[in-house]
FIVOSE-801636 format. One record per residue (C-alpha): x, y, z; residue in three letters. Coordinates in steps of 0.001 Angstrom, whole numbers, plus 500000, padded with zeros to 6 digits. Layout:
XYZala/...
END
This chain:
355666867583722035met/357175866487725340pro/361096867499725989glu/362119864000726534trp/360740863163723442phe/362784865798721409gln/365875864981723290gln/366064861483721815leu/366959863059718239phe/369591865474719945gln/372921864900721151ala/373345867201723659asp/369439866139724527gly/371047862146724641leu/373869863268726769ser/371427864551729263gln/369093861641729499leu/372788859406729636ile/373254861683732638ala/370238861244734382gln/369276857219733920gly/372944856358733047gly/373509852332731964val/369712851630732734trp/367887854012730573leu/370254853210727528ile/369133849470727660ala/365369850252728154ala/365397852622724985ile/367099849796723605val/364628846788724536phe/361916849554724219ala/362962849860720206glu/363255846235719961thr/361035844657721364gly/357756847007721254leu/356296847502718393leu/355237851644719265val/359548851958719739gly/360345851998716059phe/360829855635716255phe/363639855770719116leu/367219856522717593pro/368717852799718525gly/372023853452716167asp/372851857083717226ser/372170856271721270leu/374317853158720967leu/376864855155719408phe/376887857986721619leu/377353855636724680ala/380434854147723445gly/381858857672722914ser/380808858339726852leu/382114855180727672cys/385761856872725713ala/386116860076728383leu/388473860278730692asn/386487860283734062pro/389195862527735840phe/388081865206733382asp/385032866337734913gly/383135866262732162thr/379044865945731837lys/377952863301731601pro/379797861245733619pro/381647858425731374pro/380108854967731218leu/382224852144732321pro/382596849996728816leu/382628846108729145trp/378874846646731976pro/377615849259729362thr/378205846499726193gly/376732843301728322ile/373471845533729041ala/372621846550725884leu/373904843152724243val/370622841072726966val/368411844852726323ala/368611843652722611ala/367958840045722823val/365321840458725438leu/363571843194723163gly/363901840486720262asn/362555838064721948thr/359479839365723598val/358753840902719982asn/359278837445718353tyr/356419836162721112trp/353969839244720286leu/353986838106716751gly/353775834324718195lys/350974834626719873trp/348897837770717763ser/349148835811715049gly/347681837025711603asp/344918839082714066arg/347489842370713666ile/347748842032709770trp/343899842519709396ser/343907845169711449arg/343421849013709923pro/346508851101709804asp/346947852964713206gly/348694856225713348arg/352466854621714550leu/352073851135713695ile/351832851045709502lys/350682848127707569arg/353537848637705163arg/355957848653707751tyr/355133844992708226leu/355405844112705033glu/358455845678704200glu/359794843320707139ala/358166840166705492his/359270841188702073ala/362333841499704104phe/362620838100705869tyr/361081836096702880glu/364684837331701398arg/367329836772703871trp/365564834588706544gly/367417834064709898gly/370576836461708532leu/367467839104708277ser/367586839300712046leu/371374840439711883val/371324842856708867leu/367700844548710237thr/369443845490713611arg/371152847900710877phe/367515849287709611ile/365709851237711485pro/361787850306712047ile/363284847228710149ala/364825846276713119arg/361698846664715339thr/359168844680712859phe/361009841613711122thr/361174840231715028pro/357263840540715218phe/357614838758711755val/359682835973712660ala/357356834983715437gly/353780835405713093ala/355869833098710522ala/356284830403713390arg/359993830511713093met/361551827727715308ser/362455829615718371phe/365957827842719307ala/366822829138715779arg/365354832429716377tyr/367325832466719349thr/370829832070717673leu/370328834547714790trp/368845836966717789asn/372064836548720196ile/374211837167716481ala/372728839926715662gly/372725841661719105ala/376328841079719318leu/377336842508716047val/374649845874716435trp/375703846239719509val/379746845815719674ala/379772847576716164ser/378623850573717552leu/379589850396720447leu/383449849694719319ala/382957852733716594ala/381771855484719033gly/384393854362722237tyr/387162854297719207trp/385707857944717098leu/385136859446720898gly/388411859543721574arg/389547861467718701ile/388893865924719716pro/387405866007716356phe/385170863710716777val/384587864868720295gln/384165868920719192lys/381359867524716060his/379760864373717905ile/376398866020717066glu/376782866335713236thr/378391862946712998ile/375313861660715163ile/373511863241712400leu/375158861379709661gly/374132858156711416ile/370843858937711251val/371073859495708248ala/373171856592707030ile/370733854525708424ser/367262855495707562val/369111855832703956ala/368097852299703103pro/364114852087703905val/364286855711701445ala/365450854568699213val/363194851294699301gly/360112853377699783val/361043855646696443ala/361899852543694306ile/358336851074695639arg/356977855039694341trp/358937854680691250trp/357707851488690732arg/353727851840691288gly/354056855656689405arg/355832853584686054gly/352496850892686190gln/349989853701686839glu/352001855508683494ala/351283852152681463gly/347239851758682018lys/345321852155679437pro/343153854999679701ala/339737854879680155pro/337242855078677287glu/335089857907677334gln/331127857690676634ala/330347859197673305ser/
END
């Protein structure tokens, strides 16, 4: 497994990557997660929180990685999130139903699209804000909205609102908590907790679906045996 891939899911590794690439690298990862279907595995939530905590560092402490500028970082990440979702929308609109009929690949599974579609059908435009906080769903819901031919003007309003809420809330949480010594000392554990909380809704949904499927299988009559 490439070293950079492992670094994406470790606080120290993310810090090293950010030290090398700065705001541009963070924006590129956010764009890839929200704009490209194959980017669903990227750690957007933990990355935004860590970026906020790095914005809270004192520039005169000589810390590594160096602190990030708060406002330029926030603006860059909002723009990346909006552009990513916009690209994803047009991918969904252009591909239409073709990708739905394709067999599962190594990365993109049909169930990801089905779960995102169910969420979109239930919440409509609001799903573009809500799924910003749900891994995998935030990657596939914009694609589903495009495939469903949602009005681009209406989509753009929800897209911008979702990007602002998602980036601002996690960046602010990281910035505020990152100034607390206890948080600075246990940043890796806190990031793992953020990842767990983010994945929890998806895990609960999968567990419920599995339980219901098991119940349906149990309720089926046993096949008759030949006498």
